[in-house]
N, C-alpha and C positions, 0 to 999 in steps of 0.2 A: 323607948324602943325595946321591944321584946323579940328576941330571935325566935324563928319558927323551927330551927334546927341548929345544932352546933357540934363541932368536934375539933380536937386539937390536931395539928398537922405534924406531930412528932414522927410519924412513920412515912412522911412524904405527902406532898399536896395531891398528886394524882390518886394515890391509894385512898386518901381520906375523902376525896371528891366521890370516888366510887362507893365507899361505905355510906356516905351521907345520902347519895342519890338512891342507893338500893333500899336503905331503911325508910326513906321518905317517899319512895316510889315515884320519883321524878327524874327528869333529865337535867343535866347541868352543862352550860357552856362557859368556858373561861377563855380569856383573851391574852395573847402574848404581850401586847402593848400595855396591858394593865398590871402585869406582874411587877411588884416593887422589888427590884434587885439593886442592892447597894452598889455604888460605883466600884468600891474596893473589891467586893465579891466578884463583880464582873471581870475586873482586871486579873484577879488571882486565878479564876477559872481559865481565862485565856492563856495565862502564863503556864498553867499546868496542862494545856492542850485539852481542856474539857469544854464542852458546850455549856455556857452559863444558863441557857434556858432549860436544857435537860437537867442540870443540877437543881435549878429552882423547882422544877416539876417533880423530881424524884428523890432529891436528897432528904434525909431525915434529921432528927434531933433539932428541929426548928419549932420551938414551943410557942407557936402562935395559934390563934383560934380561927377556924373557918366556920362561918355561920351564914344562915339565910334570914332574910327579913321579909315582911310583907311589902309588896310594891308601894303601898301608901307611905312608907317611911323612906323611900329612896331619895327624894329631894332633900330631906333633912340630913341623912347620913352621908351623902356624896360630898358635902361641903366640910365635913368634920375631918381634920387632919389626922386624927387617931385611927381612922378606918380607911381601908383601901377596897374599893369595889373592883373585883377582878372578873366578874361575870354575872350570869343570871340563871335562874331556874327555868326550865322548859318542860314541856309535856314529856312524860316517860317515853313515848314513842319516838321522840327525836334523839334519844340516847344522850351520851356524855361526849362532849366535843371540845377540842382545843383549837382555837382559831389563831392562825399565825398573823404576823404583821402584813403579809400580802393577801390576807383574807381567805386563805385556804383552810378548810376545816378538816381536822383529823380526829378519829375516835380516840378517846382517852383510854389508855391502858395503864394498869398499875405496875410500877416497877420499884416502888418504895419498899420499906421493911414490912414484913408480915409477921408480927409477933407470935401469932398462933401457929403458922406454918413453920416458923423457925425455932419452936420450942424443942428442947432436947428430950 
């Protein structure tokens, strides 16, 4: 399987989704119910009165890779426990969207770290 695009999500998932979609000239849809959030992380966020979904979408320093693959590899990769499919690529005209568990679609906005904007 060869990725068609890839970026690390150290600056936050939403930030990197927007970078990837802009550079690839595509739209991207991600799904709340597909986000892999550890049970401990979920509980800690709630204890700290934080929305765990907001943290998963916008928190940084998570050194994971976000990548896209050709649709022809989907069946192969979806069964691999080392990968989590969280969404799909769409036409650029559809934009970048986050779909909640109740099937409501929201435009993705970047709230993660912007290393260029935050340089001294």
